[in-house]
C-alpha positions in Angstrom: 0.0 0.0 0.0 1.6 3.3 -1.0 2.0 5.9 1.6 1.8 9.7 1.4 5.2 11.3 1.3 4.7 15.0 1.8 1.7 17.2 2.0 1.2 21.0 2.0 -0.2 22.6 5.1 -3.5 23.7 3.6 -4.1 20.3 1.9 -3.4 18.6 5.3 -5.8 20.8 7.2 -8.5 20.4 4.6 -8.2 16.6 4.3 -8.0 15.9 8.1 -10.4 18.5 9.5 -13.5 16.5 8.5 -14.7 13.7 6.3 -14.4 14.7 2.7 -15.9 13.3 -0.6 -14.9 14.4 -4.0 -13.7 13.1 -7.4 -10.7 13.2 -9.7 -11.5 16.2 -11.8 -8.6 16.3 -14.3 -5.0 15.3 -15.0 -1.7 17.0 -15.4 1.8 15.7 -16.1 2.7 13.9 -12.9 -0.6 13.9 -11.1 -4.3 14.5 -10.9 -6.6 17.1 -9.3 -9.0 16.0 -6.5 -12.0 18.3 -6.7 -14.3 18.7 -3.7 -17.2 20.4 -5.3 -16.8 24.2 -5.1 -15.0 24.0 -1.8 -11.5 22.9 -2.6 -9.0 21.5 -5.1 -6.1 19.3 -3.9 -3.3 18.4 -6.3 -2.2 14.8 -6.0 1.3 14.6 -7.4 4.3 12.4 -7.9 7.5 13.0 -5.9 9.2 14.6 -8.9 7.0 17.7 -8.6 7.5 20.5 -6.0 5.1 20.7 -3.1 2.8 23.6 -2.7 0.3 24.5 0.1 -2.6 22.5 -1.6 -0.6 19.5 -2.8 -0.2 16.0 -1.6 2.9 14.1 -2.8 2.6 10.3 -3.1 4.5 7.7 -5.1 1.6 6.4 -7.1 1.0 5.6 -10.8 -1.3 8.5 -11.2 -1.7 7.8 -14.9 -3.8 4.7 -13.8 -6.3 6.8 -11.9 -9.4 7.4 -14.0 -10.9 10.9 -14.4 -14.1 11.0 -12.3 -12.9 8.4 -9.8 -14.1 8.9 -6.3 -11.9 10.6 -3.7 -12.6 10.2 0.0 -10.8 11.4 3.1 -11.9 9.8 6.3 -10.4 8.2 9.4 -6.9 9.2 8.6 -6.9 7.8 5.1 -7.2 9.2 1.6 -8.8 6.9 -0.9 -8.3 7.8 -4.6 -10.0 5.3 -6.9 -8.3 2.0 -6.2 -5.5 3.5 -4.0 -5.4 4.0 -0.3 -3.0 6.5 1.3 -2.6 6.7 5.1 -2.6 10.4 5.9 -1.2 9.8 9.3 2.2 8.9 7.7 2.4 12.1 5.7 5.1 14.7 6.4 3.4 18.1 6.6 5.9 20.5 4.9 6.5 23.9 6.4 6.2 26.3 3.4 6.5 29.5 5.4 9.4 31.9 4.9 11.4 32.3 8.0 13.7 35.3 8.2 17.4 34.3 8.2 19.6 34.8 11.1 22.0 36.9 9.0 19.9 38.8 6.4 21.4 40.9 3.7 21.4 44.6 3.8 18.8 46.6 1.9 21.6 47.6 -0.5 22.6 44.0 -1.2 19.0 43.0 -1.6 18.5 45.7 -4.2 21.6 44.5 -6.0 20.1 41.0 -6.2 16.8 42.3 -7.4 18.7 44.1 -10.2 20.1 40.8 -11.3 16.7 39.2 -11.4 15.4 42.2 -13.4 18.2 41.6 -15.9 17.3 37.9 -16.0 13.7 38.8 -16.8 14.8 41.0 -19.6 16.9 38.3 -21.1 14.4 35.5 -20.8 11.7 34.9 -23.5 8.4 36.4 -22.5 5.4 34.1 -22.9 3.1 37.1 -23.2 4.1 37.9 -26.8 0.7 38.0 -28.5 -1.1 41.3 -29.1 -3.8 40.3 -26.6 -1.3 39.4 -23.9 0.6 42.6 -24.5 -2.5 44.5 -23.6 -2.8 42.5 -20.4 0.8 43.2 -19.5 0.3 46.9 -19.9 -2.7 46.8 -17.6 -0.8 44.7 -15.0 2.2 47.0 -15.1 0.0 50.1 -14.7 -1.6 48.6 -11.6 1.8 47.7 -10.1 3.2 51.1 -10.8 0.2 52.7 -9.1 0.7 50.5 -6.1 4.4 51.4 -6.0 3.4 55.1 -6.2 0.8 55.0 -3.4 1.4 52.0 -1.3 -2.4 51.5 -1.2 -3.2 47.8 -1.2 -6.7 48.4 -2.6 -5.1 49.1 -5.9 -4.0 45.5 -6.1 -7.6 44.3 -6.1 -7.6 45.1 -9.8 -5.0 42.4 -10.4 -7.3 39.6 -9.2 -8.8 37.4 -11.8 -7.0 39.0 -14.8 -5.0 37.3 -17.5 -4.6 33.9 -19.1 -4.0 30.6 -17.2 -5.8 28.2 -14.9 -4.6 30.5 -12.2 -5.0 33.9 -13.8 -1.6 35.4 -14.5 -2.2 38.5 -12.4 -3.1 36.4 -9.4 0.3 34.7 -9.8 1.8 38.2 -9.8 0.0 39.1 -6.6 1.3 35.9 -5.0 4.9 36.9 -6.0 4.3 40.4 -4.7 3.4 38.9 -1.3 6.5 36.7 -1.4 8.6 39.7 -2.0 7.0 41.7 0.8 7.9 38.9 3.2 11.5 39.3 2.2 11.3 43.1 2.4 9.8 42.8 5.9 12.8 40.8 7.0 15.5 43.0 5.4 13.9 46.5 5.7 11.1 46.1 8.3 10.2 49.7 8.6 9.1 49.6 4.9 8.2 46.0 4.4 6.1 45.2 7.5 3.4 47.8 7.1 3.1 47.0 3.4 2.9 43.3 4.1 0.3 43.7 6.9 -1.9 46.1 4.8 -1.8 43.7 1.9 -2.6 40.7 4.0 -5.5 42.6 5.7 -6.9 43.5 2.4 -6.9 39.9 1.2 -8.3 38.6 4.4 -11.1 41.1 4.5 -13.2 39.3 1.9 -15.3 40.7 -0.9 -12.5 40.0 -3.4 -13.1 40.0 -7.2 -14.0 36.6 -8.6 -11.2 34.3 -9.8 -10.8 30.5 -10.1 -11.0 28.3 -7.1 -7.4 27.1 -7.6 -6.2 30.7 -7.6 -8.4 31.8 -4.7 -6.8 29.0 -2.6 -3.3 30.0 -3.7 -3.9 33.7 -2.8 -5.3 32.7 0.6 -2.3 30.6 1.3 0.1 33.3 0.3 -1.8 35.9 2.4 -1.3 33.5 5.3 2.4 33.2 4.5 2.6 29.8 2.7 4.2 29.7 -0.7 5.0 27.0 -3.3 8.3 25.4 -2.6 10.1 26.9 -5.6 9.2 30.5 -4.7 10.1 29.8 -1.1 13.6 28.9 -2.3 13.9 32.2 -4.1 12.8 34.1 -1.0 15.5 32.4 1.0 18.1 33.1 -1.6 17.3 36.8 -1.7 17.3 37.3 2.0 20.3 35.2 3.1 23.8 36.5 3.0 25.1 33.0 2.3 23.3 32.6 -1.1 25.1 35.4 -2.9 24.5 36.4 -6.5 24.9 32.8 -8.0 22.4 31.3 -5.5 19.9 34.1 -6.2 20.1 33.7 -10.0 19.8 29.9 -9.8 16.7 30.2 -7.6 15.2 32.8 -9.9 15.9 30.6 -13.0 14.0 27.8 -11.3 11.1 30.0 -10.4 10.8 31.6 -13.9 10.4 28.2 -15.5 7.5 27.1 -13.3 4.5 26.4 -15.6 3.9 28.4 -18.8 3.2 31.8 -17.3 3.0 31.2 -13.6 6.7 31.5 -12.8 7.3 34.7 -14.8 4.2 36.3 -13.5 5.2 35.6 -9.9 8.7 36.8 -10.3 7.4 40.1 -11.9 5.3 40.6 -8.7 8.2 39.8 -6.5 10.5 42.3 -8.2 7.7 44.9 -8.0 7.5 44.6 -4.2 11.2 44.5 -3.8 11.4 47.7 -5.8 10.4 49.4 -2.5 13.8 48.5 -1.0 15.3 51.8 -1.8 12.8 53.5 0.5 14.3 51.8 3.5 16.4 54.8 4.4 13.6 57.3 4.3 10.6 55.6 5.8 9.4 57.1 9.1 10.5 55.3 12.3 6.9 54.7 13.2 6.8 52.1 10.4 4.1 54.0 8.5 4.6 53.9 4.8 4.1 57.4 3.4 2.4 56.1 0.2 -0.4 54.6 2.3 -1.6 58.1 2.9 -1.6 58.9 -0.8 1.8 60.7 -1.0 4.7 59.7 -3.1 7.5 58.1 -1.0 10.6 60.4 -1.0 13.7 59.0 -2.4 
């Protein structure tokens, strides 16, 4: 009987909090999606794929699981078609970013961000069609307005926009949250109020409609849990030990996640870390000037 290897924190909480019944709703390379009505999607994946907050990793021949097969979670077990996985043996993966003991300086963080921006410029952009270029212009306009004002309500216009199963602008917002976590560790006077305000906005409810998969990912990111690949980039950016080579390697891996997901998230991360140069001029109270509608002084 195969056993679960690793499980993301949100998938674990969902599958073990109560009895659940769903079905296999679709396939992807290396796994299947377990769909629990309009309540949750859980990715059931092979060990070769990186874990994320709503993923369960198990060494199973997922290609043998039929679409529409029943999925049941009960009594510490997950039953997927003909397979039974003991959830009690799963390793719940910590996907939260923890500030390093020796963080980089704001100046060094900005230097690493500059390297990632150069990498973005040199990497082929999947948004090359005329339609996608219009989307990119709208996305960049929203990000620029947020950088100008610091007002998290501006970011609501990102939600649900763009191509992809998880709309590309949602991926951008997840990357932006990941960057704010790093900024809060390196330049807390700037990063913490921005992070807290953005989290509060996402937790407040009444968000624009988006896909269930994307809503789950946004909720996880607002709570501080990120896909493993982006967690690696956060660590590389913030830690003195990683240096430029480690940062670029982590950024390369993140960029090549999915068709548009990785690039979209890295764009958001770079946008939030563009606030790094405000670290020397933010007020000691920790209040970000842009949150009151004024341009931050440079």
